[in-house]
Backbone bond lengths (Angstrom), bond angles and torsions (degrees), N, CA, C in turn:
res aa  C-N    CA-C-N  psi(-1)  N-CA   C-N-CA  omega(-1)  CA-C   N-CA-C  phi
1 X - - - 1.446 - - 1.526 109.37 -
2 X 1.305 115.32 157.95 1.453 121.40 -179.85 1.526 110.73 -72.48
3 X 1.339 116.76 139.57 1.466 118.58 176.24 1.518 110.99 -68.96
4 X 1.304 115.85 148.21 1.457 120.99 173.60 1.518 108.03 -98.41
5 X 1.297 117.22 166.26 1.457 121.78 -177.44 1.523 108.97 -130.24
6 X 1.370 117.54 76.87 1.458 119.43 -176.91 1.523 113.82 -66.66
7 X 1.303 117.60 -27.44 1.461 121.54 174.02 1.524 107.79 -161.87
8 X 1.315 116.59 -176.28 1.454 119.25 -176.35 1.525 113.28 -82.70
9 X 1.327 118.89 0.40 1.461 121.67 -176.52 1.519 113.49 -95.98
10 X 1.333 118.37 -24.92 1.455 120.17 -176.87 1.514 111.25 -151.77
11 X 1.328 114.89 162.18 1.459 119.90 172.09 1.523 107.52 -125.39
12 X 1.329 115.95 149.20 1.455 123.17 -176.56 1.526 108.18 -122.73
13 X 1.342 116.39 126.46 1.456 121.82 178.26 1.522 108.49 -121.73
14 X 1.320 117.63 122.34 1.460 121.70 177.89 1.526 109.36 -71.45
15 X 1.330 116.75 132.82 1.462 122.68 -179.37 1.523 111.00 -104.67
16 X 1.339 116.64 -46.24 1.473 120.35 -177.25 1.514 109.72 -158.56
17 X 1.337 114.73 153.30 1.472 122.25 173.98 1.523 107.40 -129.83
18 X 1.320 115.53 132.69 1.464 121.86 -178.69 1.519 108.99 -132.76
19 X 1.321 115.68 160.01 1.463 120.68 173.47 1.526 107.33 -130.72
20 X 1.330 116.37 126.17 1.461 121.06 177.29 1.526 108.42 -73.60
21 X 1.334 118.10 128.66 1.464 119.93 -173.61 1.524 114.91 -68.53
22 X 1.323 119.09 -33.82 1.467 119.64 -175.74 1.522 113.16 -83.05
23 X 1.318 117.80 -48.93 1.462 120.21 -178.08 1.508 114.27 -93.08
24 X 1.338 116.74 -12.90 1.454 120.94 -179.76 1.515 114.55 73.88
25 X 1.342 117.61 12.55 1.458 119.65 179.12 1.528 109.89 -64.08
26 X 1.326 114.88 141.90 1.458 121.62 174.68 1.521 107.43 -95.90
27 X 1.323 116.66 127.04 1.458 122.52 -178.11 1.522 107.82 -118.06
28 X 1.315 116.84 126.70 1.454 120.87 176.89 1.519 108.77 -125.32
29 X 1.331 115.87 134.60 1.458 122.41 174.02 1.524 107.42 -106.06
30 X 1.335 115.71 131.66 1.461 121.25 -178.68 1.528 109.56 -133.00
31 X 1.323 116.30 146.15 1.454 121.02 170.71 1.513 107.58 -94.65
32 X 1.321 116.06 127.65 1.457 122.80 179.42 1.524 107.23 -110.47
33 X 1.324 116.97 119.11 1.461 122.08 178.69 1.520 109.20 -116.06
34 X 1.329 115.56 118.41 1.462 121.08 176.40 1.523 107.92 -84.87
35 X 1.315 116.35 126.52 1.464 121.25 -175.37 1.524 112.66 -66.73
36 X 1.300 118.14 -35.31 1.466 122.23 -179.26 1.517 108.59 -99.69
37 X 1.298 116.80 116.02 1.456 120.98 178.47 1.515 113.36 102.36
38 X 1.339 117.86 -16.63 1.460 121.12 175.26 1.518 116.11 73.33
39 X 1.319 118.66 15.25 1.463 121.22 179.64 1.526 110.23 -69.84
40 X 1.336 116.23 133.43 1.458 122.36 177.61 1.527 108.27 -126.70
41 X 1.325 116.94 128.77 1.456 122.40 -178.47 1.520 110.66 -129.01
42 X 1.316 115.66 159.97 1.457 121.81 172.11 1.525 107.10 -99.74
43 X 1.322 116.36 125.32 1.464 121.35 176.82 1.518 108.39 -104.00
44 X 1.328 115.85 127.47 1.461 122.64 174.67 1.519 106.41 -109.24
45 X 1.336 116.15 117.57 1.476 121.84 179.33 1.521 107.81 -112.45
46 X 1.320 116.32 121.55 1.461 121.11 178.72 1.520 107.31 -116.22
47 X 1.331 115.33 122.62 1.461 120.46 -179.90 1.526 108.55 -109.28
48 X 1.317 115.27 125.96 1.463 122.86 175.30 1.519 106.69 -123.75
49 X 1.330 115.90 98.32 1.461 119.44 -175.29 1.515 109.36 65.47
50 X 1.334 117.30 -118.29 1.466 121.46 179.57 1.520 112.18 -98.86
51 X 1.317 117.66 0.09 1.468 122.13 -177.57 1.526 110.83 -97.94
52 X 1.339 116.89 137.97 1.459 122.93 176.90 1.518 110.13 -116.90
53 X 1.327 116.37 140.77 1.453 123.27 168.13 1.518 105.62 -119.18
54 X 1.331 116.77 130.33 1.459 121.22 -176.02 1.520 109.22 -128.97
55 X 1.339 115.40 131.12 1.462 122.73 174.13 1.523 107.60 -120.96
56 X 1.317 118.46 132.25 1.460 123.34 169.62 1.527 105.80 -112.03
57 X 1.348 116.46 115.69 1.462 119.71 -174.90 1.527 110.98 -126.52
58 X 1.324 114.94 154.84 1.455 122.32 178.87 1.530 110.15 -82.42
59 X 1.330 116.15 171.23 1.465 121.48 -175.84 1.529 112.62 -62.18
60 X 1.334 118.57 -39.64 1.471 120.68 -179.86 1.526 111.32 -64.82
61 X 1.325 116.86 -42.65 1.459 120.62 178.03 1.523 110.43 -66.01
62 X 1.336 117.77 -40.83 1.460 121.52 178.08 1.527 110.59 -61.22
63 X 1.342 117.20 -42.55 1.467 121.09 179.49 1.528 110.77 -63.19
64 X 1.324 117.59 -45.43 1.474 121.01 179.55 1.519 111.19 -63.68
65 X 1.325 116.96 -43.85 1.466 122.33 179.18 1.526 109.57 -62.25
66 X 1.340 116.41 -47.45 1.458 120.92 179.97 1.519 112.81 -61.25
67 X 1.337 117.08 -42.84 1.460 120.81 178.60 1.527 110.90 -63.54
68 X 1.322 117.06 -40.71 1.467 120.29 178.24 1.526 111.10 -63.64
69 X 1.329 116.98 -41.05 1.466 120.82 179.26 1.527 111.01 -67.74
70 X 1.335 117.38 -42.02 1.464 120.52 177.50 1.523 111.24 -62.66
71 X 1.323 116.76 -43.77 1.463 120.74 178.02 1.514 111.52 -58.48
72 X 1.329 115.76 -44.48 1.469 119.91 179.43 1.525 110.65 -63.70
73 X 1.343 117.18 -47.34 1.465 120.07 -175.80 1.525 111.68 -67.22
74 X 1.318 117.63 -35.83 1.470 120.05 179.86 1.525 112.92 -70.82
75 X 1.313 117.17 -22.51 1.460 121.09 178.38 1.516 113.11 -83.35
76 X 1.329 117.47 -3.97 1.459 122.65 -178.45 1.511 110.76 -101.37
77 X 1.324 118.16 144.42 1.466 119.36 175.04 1.526 110.00 -67.07
78 X 1.317 115.38 151.01 1.475 120.13 178.57 1.523 109.95 -63.25
79 X 1.329 115.01 140.26 1.462 121.08 176.14 1.523 109.64 -73.32
80 X 1.324 118.54 143.98 1.463 120.18 177.10 1.536 110.40 -56.65
81 X 1.337 116.38 131.70 1.454 121.19 177.91 1.511 114.48 85.83
82 X 1.352 118.45 -3.03 1.463 119.36 178.29 1.518 109.26 -86.58
83 X 1.337 117.42 155.94 1.470 120.87 -178.73 1.508 113.11 -67.52
C-alpha cells in the first residue's frame, strides 16, 4: 500500500489488516518510518469498539513475537474449514 504522510517527521505504510473472529477486534500492522534518523518500527493497532491499543516495536521484538505466535499456531490442530 502507498505510504501516508501524516506530518513531516514520519511516514506510515499499511502492511496488513486482520479481524479476530471471536472478539471482532480489528488489527492493523503498519510500518512507521521516521524521516530524521532512519528509525523504522512496526506499529500494531488493535481496535476494540471505540478503544485502541497501539504498540510500536523494533525489528528484534517483532521477530521474537512472530516466532512465538508461529510456534503456538503450529502446535494447534487445524480448525475445521481452514486452509
